[in-house]
C-alpha positions as a Python dict, from the first residue, in 0.01 Angstrom:
ca = {
    (1, 'X'): (0, 0, 0),
    (2, 'X'): (48, -68, -368),
    (3, 'X'): (-295, -227, -391),
    (4, 'X'): (-451, 79, -233),
    (5, 'X'): (-261, 308, -467),
    (6, 'X'): (-364, 105, -772),
    (7, 'X'): (-729, 102, -668),
    (8, 'X'): (-713, 478, -609),
    (9, 'X'): (-575, 539, -959),
    (10, 'X'): (-843, 317, -1109),
    (11, 'X'): (-1109, 508, -919),
    (12, 'X'): (-978, 840, -1048),
    (13, 'X'): (-968, 710, -1406),
    (14, 'X'): (-1317, 567, -1370),
    (15, 'X'): (-1458, 891, -1229),
    (16, 'X'): (-1279, 1127, -1467),
    (17, 'X'): (-1421, 968, -1783),
    (18, 'X'): (-1783, 1090, -1743),
    (19, 'X'): (-1658, 1435, -1640),
    (20, 'X'): (-1436, 1451, -1950),
    (21, 'X'): (-1728, 1341, -2166),
    (22, 'X'): (-1951, 1618, -2034),
    (23, 'X'): (-1668, 1871, -2074),
    (24, 'X'): (-1616, 1762, -2435),
    (25, 'X'): (-1983, 1829, -2509),
    (26, 'X'): (-1960, 2178, -2359),
    (27, 'X'): (-1630, 2237, -2538),
    (28, 'X'): (-1790, 2152, -2873),
    (29, 'X'): (-2076, 2392, -2808),
    (30, 'X'): (-1845, 2666, -2683),
    (31, 'X'): (-1639, 2643, -3002),
    (32, 'X'): (-1950, 2691, -3216),
    (33, 'X'): (-2032, 3006, -3020),
    (34, 'X'): (-1685, 3162, -3007),
    (35, 'X'): (-1519, 3077, -3339),
    (36, 'X'): (-1741, 3303, -3558),
    (37, 'X'): (-1609, 3602, -3361),
    (38, 'X'): (-1236, 3529, -3384),
    (39, 'X'): (-1029, 3784, -3576),
    (40, 'X'): (-708, 3984, -3540),
    (41, 'X'): (-694, 4315, -3725),
    (42, 'X'): (-320, 4337, -3655),
    (43, 'X'): (-258, 4049, -3894),
    (44, 'X'): (-230, 4078, -4273),
    (45, 'X'): (-504, 3816, -4309),
    (46, 'X'): (-721, 3938, -4026),
    (47, 'X'): (-1016, 3701, -4028),
    (48, 'X'): (-984, 3352, -4176),
    (49, 'X'): (-626, 3268, -4072),
    (50, 'X'): (-662, 3361, -3700),
    (51, 'X'): (-988, 3163, -3691),
    (52, 'X'): (-821, 2856, -3843),
    (53, 'X'): (-540, 2875, -3586),
    (54, 'X'): (-788, 2891, -3297),
    (55, 'X'): (-991, 2611, -3459),
    (56, 'X'): (-688, 2382, -3457),
    (57, 'X'): (-626, 2454, -3088),
    (58, 'X'): (-995, 2387, -3018),
    (59, 'X'): (-973, 2043, -3182),
    (60, 'X'): (-645, 1955, -3005),
    (61, 'X'): (-806, 2022, -2666),
    (62, 'X'): (-1112, 1825, -2775),
    (63, 'X'): (-890, 1527, -2862),
    (64, 'X'): (-732, 1554, -2518),
    (65, 'X'): (-1075, 1534, -2356),
    (66, 'X'): (-1153, 1229, -2568),
    (67, 'X'): (-841, 1053, -2442),
    (68, 'X'): (-960, 1106, -2085),
    (69, 'X'): (-1290, 934, -2163),
    (70, 'X'): (-1147, 637, -2350),
    (71, 'X'): (-1335, 395, -2122),
    (72, 'X'): (-1669, 530, -2250),
    (73, 'X'): (-1581, 548, -2620),
    (74, 'X'): (-1767, 319, -2860),
    (75, 'X'): (-1654, 226, -3207),
    (76, 'X'): (-1773, 443, -3498),
    (77, 'X'): (-1755, 391, -3874),
    (78, 'X'): (-1442, 582, -3975),
    (79, 'X'): (-1321, 387, -4278),
    (80, 'X'): (-1427, 652, -4531),
    (81, 'X'): (-1277, 932, -4321),
    (82, 'X'): (-947, 741, -4309),
    (83, 'X'): (-973, 675, -4683),
    (84, 'X'): (-1017, 1045, -4758),
    (85, 'X'): (-730, 1152, -4531),
    (86, 'X'): (-505, 881, -4674),
    (87, 'X'): (-582, 982, -5033),
    (88, 'X'): (-519, 1356, -4983),
    (89, 'X'): (-186, 1278, -4810),
    (90, 'X'): (-81, 1036, -5085),
    (91, 'X'): (-180, 1285, -5356),
    (92, 'X'): (30, 1557, -5191),
    (93, 'X'): (362, 1376, -5146),
    (94, 'X'): (526, 1547, -5445),
    (95, 'X'): (504, 1890, -5275),
    (96, 'X'): (414, 1810, -4917),
    (97, 'X'): (527, 2137, -4757),
    (98, 'X'): (286, 2355, -4955),
    (99, 'X'): (10, 2098, -4925),
    (100, 'X'): (45, 2083, -4548),
    (101, 'X'): (58, 2462, -4497),
    (102, 'X'): (-219, 2539, -4746),
    (103, 'X'): (-292, 2863, -4925),
    (104, 'X'): (-154, 3185, -4780),
    (105, 'X'): (-493, 3351, -4749),
    (106, 'X'): (-667, 3057, -4580),
    (107, 'X'): (-434, 2814, -4395),
    (108, 'X'): (-644, 2539, -4551),
    (109, 'X'): (-375, 2276, -4600),
    (110, 'X'): (-348, 1915, -4491),
    (111, 'X'): (-303, 2022, -4129),
    (112, 'X'): (-645, 2184, -4130),
    (113, 'X'): (-804, 1901, -4328),
    (114, 'X'): (-675, 1644, -4080),
    (115, 'X'): (-812, 1855, -3794),
    (116, 'X'): (-1153, 1870, -3966),
    (117, 'X'): (-1149, 1492, -4002),
    (118, 'X'): (-1049, 1466, -3634),
    (119, 'X'): (-1343, 1690, -3546),
    (120, 'X'): (-1583, 1457, -3730),
    (121, 'X'): (-1444, 1152, -3552),
    (122, 'X'): (-1461, 1338, -3220),
    (123, 'X'): (-1829, 1418, -3273),
    (124, 'X'): (-1896, 1050, -3338),
    (125, 'X'): (-1686, 923, -3046),
    (126, 'X'): (-1792, 1177, -2784),
    (127, 'X'): (-2154, 1063, -2780),
    (128, 'X'): (-2277, 1422, -2801),
    (129, 'X'): (-2648, 1448, -2871),
    (130, 'X'): (-2741, 1605, -3207),
    (131, 'X'): (-2992, 1836, -3039),
    (132, 'X'): (-2726, 1958, -2795),
    (133, 'X'): (-2499, 2086, -3072),
    (134, 'X'): (-2798, 2208, -3268),
    (135, 'X'): (-2897, 2442, -2986),
    (136, 'X'): (-2548, 2588, -2964),
    (137, 'X'): (-2533, 2635, -3341),
    (138, 'X'): (-2877, 2796, -3345),
    (139, 'X'): (-2764, 3047, -3083),
    (140, 'X'): (-2432, 3105, -3265),
    (141, 'X'): (-2591, 3175, -3605),
    (142, 'X'): (-2863, 3387, -3443),
    (143, 'X'): (-2598, 3608, -3281),
    (144, 'X'): (-2415, 3638, -3614),
    (145, 'X'): (-2740, 3729, -3794),
    (146, 'X'): (-2820, 3992, -3531),
    (147, 'X'): (-2464, 4123, -3563),
    (148, 'X'): (-2513, 4169, -3939),
    (149, 'X'): (-2840, 4357, -3885),
    (150, 'X'): (-2682, 4571, -3614),
    (151, 'X'): (-2387, 4659, -3836),
    (152, 'X'): (-2624, 4745, -4121),
    (153, 'X'): (-2805, 4989, -3891),
    (154, 'X'): (-2487, 5181, -3796),
    (155, 'X'): (-2495, 5428, -4090),
    (156, 'X'): (-2868, 5481, -4041),
    (157, 'X'): (-2811, 5569, -3675),
    (158, 'X'): (-2514, 5791, -3760),
    (159, 'X'): (-2266, 5563, -3585),
    (160, 'X'): (-1908, 5499, -3696),
    (161, 'X'): (-1895, 5188, -3913),
    (162, 'X'): (-1598, 4948, -3875),
    (163, 'X'): (-1450, 4955, -4225),
    (164, 'X'): (-1295, 4607, -4196),
    (165, 'X'): (-1639, 4447, -4165),
    (166, 'X'): (-1772, 4593, -4492),
    (167, 'X'): (-1677, 4569, -4856),
    (168, 'X'): (-1667, 4878, -5075),
    (169, 'X'): (-1990, 4777, -5253),
    (170, 'X'): (-2179, 4787, -4923),
    (171, 'X'): (-2192, 4412, -4864),
    (172, 'X'): (-2136, 4304, -4504),
    (173, 'X'): (-1874, 4050, -4403),
    (174, 'X'): (-1884, 4110, -4026),
    (175, 'X'): (-1619, 3900, -3845),
    (176, 'X'): (-1585, 3674, -4152),
    (177, 'X'): (-1425, 3951, -4357),
    (178, 'X'): (-1549, 3810, -4686),
    (179, 'X'): (-1929, 3850, -4730),
    (180, 'X'): (-1943, 3526, -4930),
    (181, 'X'): (-1784, 3336, -4640),
    (182, 'X'): (-2049, 3479, -4409),
    (183, 'X'): (-2329, 3401, -4655),
    (184, 'X'): (-2221, 3037, -4690),
    (185, 'X'): (-2214, 2993, -4313),
    (186, 'X'): (-2557, 3151, -4269),
    (187, 'X'): (-2707, 2947, -4553),
    (188, 'X'): (-2607, 2615, -4398),
    (189, 'X'): (-2723, 2749, -4060),
    (190, 'X'): (-3056, 2845, -4219),
    (191, 'X'): (-3101, 2485, -4332),
    (192, 'X'): (-3054, 2373, -3971),
    (193, 'X'): (-3306, 2632, -3850),
    (194, 'X'): (-3564, 2548, -4116),
    (195, 'X'): (-3539, 2177, -4037),
    (196, 'X'): (-3620, 2249, -3672),
    (197, 'X'): (-3972, 2359, -3768),
    (198, 'X'): (-4127, 2042, -3628),
    (199, 'X'): (-3921, 2071, -3307),
    (200, 'X'): (-4006, 2432, -3216),
    (201, 'X'): (-4359, 2457, -3074),
    (202, 'X'): (-4390, 2834, -3117),
    (203, 'X'): (-4409, 2871, -3496),
    (204, 'X'): (-4375, 3249, -3483),
    (205, 'X'): (-4036, 3203, -3314),
    (206, 'X'): (-3923, 2955, -3578),
    (207, 'X'): (-4036, 3185, -3861),
    (208, 'X'): (-3861, 3483, -3698),
    (209, 'X'): (-3534, 3291, -3669),
    (210, 'X'): (-3553, 3183, -4034),
    (211, 'X'): (-3634, 3538, -4148),
    (212, 'X'): (-3343, 3685, -3951),
    (213, 'X'): (-3103, 3442, -4117),
    (214, 'X'): (-3246, 3517, -4462),
    (215, 'X'): (-3221, 3894, -4409),
    (216, 'X'): (-2862, 3860, -4294),
    (217, 'X'): (-2778, 3655, -4606),
    (218, 'X'): (-2938, 3927, -4819),
    (219, 'X'): (-2720, 4194, -4657),
    (220, 'X'): (-2408, 4007, -4766),
    (221, 'X'): (-2527, 4070, -5125),
    (222, 'X'): (-2431, 3713, -5212),
    (223, 'X'): (-2724, 3644, -5438),
    (224, 'X'): (-2640, 3283, -5515),
    (225, 'X'): (-2651, 3198, -5145),
    (226, 'X'): (-2967, 3405, -5107),
    (227, 'X'): (-3124, 3202, -5387),
    (228, 'X'): (-3019, 2880, -5218),
    (229, 'X'): (-3167, 3008, -4891),
    (230, 'X'): (-3502, 3069, -5061),
    (231, 'X'): (-3490, 2721, -5213),
    (232, 'X'): (-3430, 2577, -4864),
    (233, 'X'): (-3735, 2760, -4730),
    (234, 'X'): (-3952, 2645, -5019),
    (235, 'X'): (-3815, 2293, -4991),
    (236, 'X'): (-3923, 2280, -4627),
    (237, 'X'): (-4268, 2409, -4715),
    (238, 'X'): (-4330, 2152, -4985),
    (239, 'X'): (-4200, 1873, -4762),
    (240, 'X'): (-4451, 1968, -4495),
    (241, 'X'): (-4720, 1971, -4761),
    (242, 'X'): (-4599, 1625, -4869),
    (243, 'X'): (-4540, 1728, -5231),
    (244, 'X'): (-4192, 1583, -5238),
    (245, 'X'): (-4160, 1573, -5613),
    (246, 'X'): (-4194, 1952, -5608),
    (247, 'X'): (-3914, 1979, -5348),
    (248, 'X'): (-3676, 1783, -5565),
    (249, 'X'): (-3794, 1978, -5867),
    (250, 'X'): (-3706, 2306, -5693),
    (251, 'X'): (-3361, 2176, -5607),
    (252, 'X'): (-3307, 2062, -5964),
    (253, 'X'): (-3431, 2397, -6098),
    (254, 'X'): (-3188, 2584, -5874),
    (255, 'X'): (-2900, 2368, -6001),
    (256, 'X'): (-3003, 2430, -6363),
    (257, 'X'): (-3033, 2807, -6309),
    (258, 'X'): (-2695, 2807, -6140),
    (259, 'X'): (-2527, 2624, -6429),
    (260, 'X'): (-2694, 2853, -6683),
    (261, 'X'): (-2563, 3153, -6487),
    (262, 'X'): (-2213, 3004, -6471),
    (263, 'X'): (-2188, 2932, -6841),
    (264, 'X'): (-2386, 3234, -6964),
    (265, 'X'): (-2233, 3429, -7254),
    (266, 'X'): (-2088, 3766, -7155),
    (267, 'X'): (-2015, 4073, -7366),
    (268, 'X'): (-1671, 4118, -7211),
    (269, 'X'): (-1410, 3869, -7094),
    (270, 'X'): (-1443, 3784, -6724),
    (271, 'X'): (-1125, 3633, -6581),
    (272, 'X'): (-1306, 3552, -6254),
    (273, 'X'): (-1605, 3371, -6402),
    (274, 'X'): (-1687, 3025, -6270),
    (275, 'X'): (-1695, 2893, -6625),
    (276, 'X'): (-1333, 2992, -6683),
    (277, 'X'): (-1219, 2873, -6339),
    (278, 'X'): (-1377, 2533, -6390),
    (279, 'X'): (-1262, 2496, -6750),
    (280, 'X'): (-905, 2566, -6643),
    (281, 'X'): (-949, 2320, -6357),
    (282, 'X'): (-1089, 2051, -6585),
    (283, 'X'): (-802, 2095, -6833),
    (284, 'X'): (-550, 2080, -6547),
    (285, 'X'): (-715, 1761, -6421),
    (286, 'X'): (-662, 1588, -6757),
    (287, 'X'): (-286, 1635, -6705),
    (288, 'X'): (-292, 1444, -6373),
    (289, 'X'): (-621, 1253, -6375),
    (290, 'X'): (-565, 983, -6112),
    (291, 'X'): (-407, 1144, -5803),
    (292, 'X'): (-426, 1509, -5903),
    (293, 'X'): (-193, 1797, -5827),
    (294, 'X'): (-192, 1769, -5450),
    (295, 'X'): (-392, 1941, -5182),
    (296, 'X'): (-388, 2324, -5188),
    (297, 'X'): (-233, 2316, -5537),
    (298, 'X'): (-526, 2448, -5738),
    (299, 'X'): (-327, 2764, -5813),
    (300, 'X'): (-39, 2562, -5955),
    (301, 'X'): (-279, 2344, -6152),
    (302, 'X'): (-465, 2625, -6330),
    (303, 'X'): (-145, 2821, -6394),
    (304, 'X'): (-23, 2525, -6598),
    (305, 'X'): (-314, 2572, -6839),
    (306, 'X'): (-250, 2785, -7144),
    (307, 'X'): (-566, 2978, -7233),
    (308, 'X'): (-658, 2969, -7604),
    (309, 'X'): (-595, 3343, -7643),
    (310, 'X'): (-379, 3595, -7452),
    (311, 'X'): (-514, 3737, -7124),
    (312, 'X'): (-364, 4074, -7035),
    (313, 'X'): (-486, 4098, -6676),
    (314, 'X'): (-543, 3759, -6516),
    (315, 'X'): (-633, 3674, -6158),
    (316, 'X'): (-471, 3454, -5897),
    (317, 'X'): (-695, 3153, -5834),
    (318, 'X'): (-613, 2941, -5529),
    (319, 'X'): (-953, 2774, -5489),
    (320, 'X'): (-1191, 2608, -5734),
    (321, 'X'): (-1507, 2770, -5588),
    (322, 'X'): (-1650, 2417, -5584),
    (323, 'X'): (-1561, 2141, -5338),
    (324, 'X'): (-1615, 1870, -5601),
    (325, 'X'): (-1391, 2045, -5854),
    (326, 'X'): (-1136, 2107, -5579),
    (327, 'X'): (-1132, 1738, -5487),
    (328, 'X'): (-1102, 1632, -5850),
    (329, 'X'): (-813, 1865, -5938),
    (330, 'X'): (-628, 1829, -5607),
    (331, 'X'): (-664, 1453, -5556),
    (332, 'X'): (-767, 1323, -5897),
    (333, 'X'): (-1030, 1066, -5978),
    (334, 'X'): (-924, 855, -5680),
    (335, 'X'): (-978, 1145, -5441),
    (336, 'X'): (-1310, 1242, -5599),
    (337, 'X'): (-1433, 885, -5546),
    (338, 'X'): (-1313, 892, -5183),
    (339, 'X'): (-1483, 1227, -5120),
    (340, 'X'): (-1806, 1104, -5279),
    (341, 'X'): (-1800, 784, -5072),
    (342, 'X'): (-1744, 986, -4754),
    (343, 'X'): (-2050, 1201, -4813),
    (344, 'X'): (-2266, 925, -4958),
    (345, 'X'): (-2200, 709, -4652),
    (346, 'X'): (-2264, 995, -4407),
    (347, 'X'): (-2591, 1112, -4565),
    (348, 'X'): (-2719, 758, -4610),
    (349, 'X'): (-2653, 689, -4243),
    (350, 'X'): (-2821, 1014, -4136),
    (351, 'X'): (-3128, 924, -4341),
    (352, 'X'): (-3156, 602, -4142),
    (353, 'X'): (-3090, 773, -3809),
    (354, 'X'): (-3341, 1052, -3883),
    (355, 'X'): (-3614, 791, -3934),
    (356, 'X'): (-3551, 658, -3584),
    (357, 'X'): (-3477, 989, -3409),
    (358, 'X'): (-3600, 1324, -3539),
    (359, 'X'): (-3305, 1510, -3378),
    (360, 'X'): (-3084, 1397, -3666),
    (361, 'X'): (-3309, 1547, -3936),
    (362, 'X'): (-3166, 1903, -3916),
    (363, 'X'): (-2811, 1771, -3957),
    (364, 'X'): (-2921, 1572, -4260),
    (365, 'X'): (-3068, 1887, -4413),
    (366, 'X'): (-2755, 2078, -4311),
    (367, 'X'): (-2541, 1823, -4493),
    (368, 'X'): (-2739, 1864, -4815),
    (369, 'X'): (-2720, 2243, -4781),
    (370, 'X'): (-2345, 2221, -4720),
    (371, 'X'): (-2289, 2017, -5035),
    (372, 'X'): (-2489, 2266, -5241),
    (373, 'X'): (-2334, 2574, -5079),
    (374, 'X'): (-1981, 2444, -5125),
    (375, 'X'): (-2039, 2432, -5502),
    (376, 'X'): (-2133, 2801, -5519),
    (377, 'X'): (-1825, 2972, -5378),
    (378, 'X'): (-1523, 2940, -5153),
    (379, 'X'): (-1641, 2863, -4800),
    (380, 'X'): (-1513, 2962, -4458),
    (381, 'X'): (-1365, 2729, -4198),
    (382, 'X'): (-1689, 2787, -4001),
    (383, 'X'): (-1894, 2636, -4283),
    (384, 'X'): (-1643, 2351, -4308),
    (385, 'X'): (-1690, 2285, -3936),
    (386, 'X'): (-2065, 2245, -3984),
    (387, 'X'): (-2011, 2014, -4280),
    (388, 'X'): (-1769, 1792, -4091),
    (389, 'X'): (-2002, 1779, -3790),
    (390, 'X'): (-2260, 1634, -4029),
    (391, 'X'): (-2001, 1374, -4128),
    (392, 'X'): (-1937, 1309, -3758),
    (393, 'X'): (-2302, 1227, -3687),
    (394, 'X'): (-2299, 1008, -3998),
    (395, 'X'): (-2027, 795, -3839),
    (396, 'X'): (-2264, 658, -3576),
    (397, 'X'): (-2340, 288, -3645),
    (398, 'X'): (-2693, 175, -3720),
    (399, 'X'): (-2728, -24, -3400),
    (400, 'X'): (-2630, 279, -3191),
    (401, 'X'): (-2924, 483, -3319),
}
């Protein structure tokens, strides 16, 4: 009897693993479709915080599905992910409670960072095909783009416009609340779409998808992201025409224009300028250069900086508006090195994988777009998800390609 029972349990375990694997793939795709539309207008922070809470639940269930398929799991390269998580925890020990909870407006603390790292590892371990997730993301960003265009048409059609989805200047945030959050998400999504040019046979369909994304970015009135979107389109064009030096030249030109815009002289003092935010961050970093101020402590770091002359009306700054500056101030030089190694390793691996399988190429382009977009402004958890999925595909060993 015991032998029969044991063999029955083994059979169940053996049969449940492939089912759990397939479910995990669908669960990943379903999250990409649903999460952009999560909000709760009854909450003080109606958009980003509810989405982060649902994101965490999504990852927890995904981890449960991974446990059920442990027999099928193959080893992935997670040393740089573990290094990054270890460094941000170590850097945050002096004020762990705030670091774990994160900023009030974002819930972006260690808990969320660990979940993002878990998502990356899950993508690598689950064996999900890059094209599978790409299709879900393409549909998700297409629906968001169409939602932006539909919302823009409401006043024209004389329909009641949901005030929560607009800013007073007319820029559209849709279910992201903040138009810049939406623009960052659509810009990275645009990079994925543009990179699928060789994979979509009907070129008019590909061009229509790209145009819809670009129009939606324009309606957010986030002109830095719109500029990056145009660079992505041009970059794709010059790559197809095999003038690669021109592609890199365009990217470099965009970076130069961006830096000139950041550090441009202004007639009046601008407390919210990137130049001032980054100068305060750099000065704060010199006070704690090795392990930084701790995760989600950018506000505390910049408040410690005494500006050379009095500022009557200052602003509260809880983010650096640059992922590299954020890493440097929050986790110091050690954390910046760990973050750089994480992305260098992931992109290098994706370059190799893309040479052997074209399905990885869009995620490589998405990773580059994510790194550029995350230097322009604060980004949403949805954009973070796309970035960490890129990291997840970069965890796949060479021999598994």
